[in-house]
TITOR-174783 format. One record per residue (C-alpha): chain; x, y, z. Coordinates in steps of 0.001 Angstrom, whole numbers, padded with zeros to 6 digits. Layout:
REM residues N
+-------+---------+---------+---------+
! kette !       x !       y !       z !
+-------+---------+---------+---------+
!     A !       X !       Y !       Z !
...
+-------+---------+---------+---------+
This chain:
REM residues 103
+-------+---------+---------+---------+
! kette !       x !       y !       z !
+-------+---------+---------+---------+
!     A !  034017 !  022644 !  039051 !
!     A !  037809 !  022783 !  039029 !
!     A !  039232 !  023347 !  035537 !
!     A !  042412 !  021430 !  036445 !
!     A !  040250 !  018319 !  036940 !
!     A !  038810 !  018489 !  033406 !
!     A !  040329 !  015441 !  031744 !
!     A !  041524 !  015885 !  028199 !
!     A !  039202 !  013074 !  027063 !
!     A !  036066 !  014712 !  028511 !
!     A !  035833 !  012966 !  031861 !
!     A !  035560 !  015184 !  034908 !
!     A !  038156 !  013765 !  037299 !
!     A !  036866 !  015749 !  040258 !
!     A !  034207 !  013096 !  040857 !
!     A !  036270 !  010018 !  039985 !
!     A !  036321 !  007254 !  042593 !
!     A !  040014 !  006609 !  041818 !
!     A !  041066 !  010176 !  042604 !
!     A !  041197 !  009609 !  046351 !
!     A !  042199 !  005937 !  046218 !
!     A !  045301 !  006591 !  044118 !
!     A !  046001 !  010240 !  044963 !
!     A !  045481 !  010974 !  041269 !
!     A !  045895 !  014629 !  040314 !
!     A !  044189 !  014182 !  036924 !
!     A !  045711 !  014023 !  033460 !
!     A !  046399 !  017752 !  033192 !
!     A !  048488 !  017903 !  036370 !
!     A !  050185 !  014559 !  035703 !
!     A !  050777 !  015432 !  032019 !
!     A !  049234 !  012137 !  030910 !
!     A !  051420 !  009919 !  033110 !
!     A !  048543 !  008403 !  035019 !
!     A !  048534 !  006044 !  037991 !
!     A !  047585 !  003270 !  035533 !
!     A !  050141 !  004189 !  032810 !
!     A !  050530 !  006634 !  029932 !
!     A !  047316 !  008062 !  028509 !
!     A !  047625 !  008327 !  024737 !
!     A !  044697 !  010754 !  024513 !
!     A !  046326 !  013116 !  027014 !
!     A !  049734 !  012787 !  025356 !
!     A !  048189 !  013679 !  021985 !
!     A !  046453 !  016732 !  023497 !
!     A !  049670 !  017886 !  025134 !
!     A !  051636 !  017482 !  021888 !
!     A !  049042 !  019591 !  020050 !
!     A !  049002 !  022210 !  022822 !
!     A !  045330 !  021798 !  023731 !
!     A !  043813 !  022031 !  027186 !
!     A !  041466 !  019186 !  026189 !
!     A !  040227 !  017406 !  023064 !
!     A !  037268 !  019764 !  022695 !
!     A !  039558 !  022246 !  020931 !
!     A !  040854 !  019727 !  018366 !
!     A !  039667 !  019932 !  014741 !
!     A !  039631 !  016121 !  014619 !
!     A !  037053 !  015751 !  017420 !
!     A !  036304 !  012901 !  017861 !
!     A !  039476 !  011240 !  016544 !
!     A !  040181 !  007492 !  016521 !
!     A !  042060 !  007627 !  019859 !
!     A !  039124 !  009333 !  021489 !
!     A !  036590 !  006976 !  019915 !
!     A !  038540 !  004033 !  021338 !
!     A !  038356 !  005622 !  024790 !
!     A !  034607 !  006204 !  024393 !
!     A !  034044 !  002578 !  023360 !
!     A !  036282 !  000934 !  025976 !
!     A !  034090 ! -001688 !  027693 !
!     A !  035525 ! -000928 !  031134 !
!     A !  035889 !  002860 !  030958 !
!     A !  033686 !  003938 !  028072 !
!     A !  030638 !  006115 !  028094 !
!     A !  027368 !  006847 !  026292 !
!     A !  028256 !  010252 !  024877 !
!     A !  028897 !  012067 !  028152 !
!     A !  032561 !  012781 !  027393 !
!     A !  031843 !  014156 !  023927 !
!     A !  029103 !  016372 !  025392 !
!     A !  031503 !  017562 !  028096 !
!     A !  034219 !  018392 !  025562 !
!     A !  031802 !  020390 !  023439 !
!     A !  030516 !  022255 !  026516 !
!     A !  034002 !  023036 !  027767 !
!     A !  035206 !  024228 !  024350 !
!     A !  032244 !  026611 !  024167 !
!     A !  032950 !  027987 !  027657 !
!     A !  030190 !  026129 !  029533 !
!     A !  031979 !  024712 !  032539 !
!     A !  029531 !  022013 !  033529 !
!     A !  029836 !  018265 !  033121 !
!     A !  027928 !  015053 !  032784 !
!     A !  029260 !  012276 !  034970 !
!     A !  029924 !  009056 !  033087 !
!     A !  026665 !  007116 !  033163 !
!     A !  024402 !  010180 !  033515 !
!     A !  023113 !  010079 !  029919 !
!     A !  022251 !  006419 !  030343 !
!     A !  020020 !  007304 !  033322 !
!     A !  017956 !  009611 !  031116 !
!     A !  017336 !  007059 !  028343 !
+-------+---------+---------+---------+
């Protein structure tokens, strides 16, 4: 797992289908200026000086909750689990949709 591909919102960009299609470097490397536009979650993280949202006292904040609930790009708790793992030093990830497979 490459730490640079840990998205600030809890997604692991190293396995994203858009990475290759768009030559996306991930939100850390692109500083939140993504191929699809500005990421408000990443911008917030950068402003606060965090590597990812897992270090924020407001986890999960309203911006992050909106990302989790987005009908097109949301998840079932995988990102929150990833952020908690990463903040505690466990560098593993759940791919979006993995929790749903176990239900």
